C-alpha positions as a printed NumPy array, in Angstrom:
array([[125.948,  70.498, 224.451],
       [123.512,  72.398, 226.601],
       [121.111,  72.92 , 223.663],
       [121.102,  69.378, 222.736],
       [120.717,  68.122, 226.197],
       [118.069,  70.634, 227.295],
       [116.024,  69.442, 224.193],
       [115.956,  66.003, 225.617],
       [115.917,  66.591, 229.553],
       [114.343,  68.722, 231.905],
       [117.206,  69.437, 234.291],
       [116.275,  70.96 , 237.517],
       [116.984,  74.735, 237.843],
       [115.498,  75.08 , 241.469],
       [117.083,  77.282, 244.262],
       [117.496,  74.323, 246.529],
       [120.895,  72.92 , 246.137],
       [120.993,  69.07 , 246.23 ],
       [122.87 ,  67.415, 249.126],
       [126.585,  66.332, 248.549],
       [125.62 ,  62.583, 248.715],
       [122.932,  63.109, 246.067],
       [125.338,  64.808, 243.874],
       [128.139,  62.206, 244.389],
       [125.767,  59.439, 243.524],
       [124.547,  61.122, 240.548],
       [128.048,  61.981, 239.31 ],
       [129.039,  58.308, 240.12 ],
       [126.143,  57.226, 237.766],
       [126.943,  59.544, 235.222],
       [130.615,  58.333, 235.116],
       [129.459,  54.719, 235.074],
       [127.079,  55.088, 232.057],
       [129.44 ,  57.482, 230.123],
       [132.527,  55.011, 230.645],
       [130.417,  52.192, 229.475],
       [129.074,  53.769, 226.434],
       [132.089,  55.616, 225.51 ],
       [134.052,  52.329, 225.513],
       [131.353,  50.789, 223.041],
       [131.324,  54.016, 220.789],
       [135.025,  54.358, 220.773],
       [135.556,  50.765, 220.012],
       [133.136,  51.078, 217.049],
       [135.003,  54.262, 216.265],
       [138.124,  52.366, 215.483],
       [136.508,  49.37 , 214.03 ],
       [133.638,  50.796, 211.676],
       [134.223,  54.435, 211.155],
       [138.039,  54.793, 211.501],
       [138.067,  57.124, 208.434],
       [136.487,  59.65 , 210.604],
       [138.193,  58.741, 213.887],
       [141.547,  58.807, 212.564],
       [141.491,  62.556, 212.599],
       [141.612,  62.221, 216.355],
       [144.922,  60.354, 216.234],
       [146.709,  62.891, 213.945],
       [148.59 ,  64.264, 216.948],
       [152.019,  62.462, 217.359],
       [152.213,  63.54 , 220.898],
       [148.885,  63.545, 222.831],
       [147.874,  66.87 , 224.278],
       [144.667,  68.488, 225.618],
       [143.955,  69.891, 222.196],
       [143.783,  66.516, 220.867],
       [140.75 ,  66.03 , 223.082],
       [138.501,  67.967, 220.806],
       [140.323,  67.356, 217.516],
       [137.667,  65.078, 216.057],
       [135.448,  64.87 , 212.826],
       [131.836,  65.926, 213.525],
       [130.573,  62.372, 212.955],
       [133.241,  60.921, 215.325],
       [132.187,  63.634, 217.846],
       [128.948,  62.185, 218.135],
       [130.653,  59.014, 219.722],
       [131.785,  61.393, 222.527],
       [128.623,  63.543, 222.924],
       [126.041,  60.741, 223.074],
       [127.901,  58.856, 225.955],
       [128.268,  62.011, 227.903],
       [124.385,  62.949, 227.361],
       [122.978,  59.464, 227.952],
       [123.131,  59.532, 231.72 ],
       [121.825,  63.005, 231.637],
       [118.989,  62.01 , 229.612],
       [118.224,  59.077, 231.934],
       [118.249,  61.254, 235.094],
       [115.889,  63.855, 233.657],
       [114.767,  66.195, 236.187],
       [116.222,  64.502, 239.145],
       [119.479,  66.018, 237.928],
       [120.261,  69.562, 239.204],
       [121.903,  72.357, 237.153],
       [124.793,  72.55 , 239.611],
       [125.466,  68.896, 239.39 ],
       [125.306,  68.973, 235.516],
       [127.816,  71.805, 235.565],
       [130.033,  69.773, 237.755],
       [129.662,  66.859, 235.353],
       [130.832,  69.058, 232.513],
       [133.874,  70.324, 234.286],
       [134.686,  66.704, 235.46 ],
       [134.51 ,  65.291, 231.803],
       [136.507,  68.275, 230.345],
       [139.088,  67.705, 232.895],
       [139.245,  64.155, 232.461],
       [139.424,  64.451, 228.605],
       [142.219,  66.868, 229.17 ],
       [144.065,  64.578, 231.698],
       [143.804,  61.595, 229.553],
       [145.363,  63.447, 226.497],
       [147.952,  65.257, 228.7  ],
       [150.852,  62.663, 227.82 ],
       [151.336,  62.204, 231.593],
       [150.445,  59.212, 233.801],
       [149.989,  60.697, 237.143],
       [148.951,  57.89 , 239.566],
       [147.529,  60.225, 242.003],
       [145.11 ,  62.067, 239.598],
       [141.606,  62.163, 240.727],
       [140.696,  60.847, 237.356],
       [142.474,  57.737, 237.819],
       [141.676,  56.745, 241.399],
       [137.857,  56.844, 241.166],
       [136.445,  53.528, 240.015],
       [134.667,  53.584, 236.703],
       [136.694,  56.423, 235.494],
       [137.313,  56.632, 231.864],
       [140.847,  57.498, 232.305],
       [141.777,  54.243, 234.193]])
């Protein structure tokens, strides 16, 4: 992911750490963009290329391993929505915020495939979260 992303963006690697407000606003922006495009790509995954997407649904009981259990073609429907916001932010996005974004998305993916619906989960209480 980092190779693909660093090819298209110029993430900031400066020693100055962005403010908490800046990081939260950028993370909110990234969540909004990713949730919107993930919905579109996932919907098309079910409608247009289900032969590739059905691999993701082989697990009878959802579990965190199912998060990454995808066909390489179907994986692009996850990778692109994740990267679109990063590409749009370019060098306004600091590396620390980018790492937090990666941690957030991995956690959200595992939470969404955990087979538990915990109403107090941080992935469910934040607006525009993909786990809603």
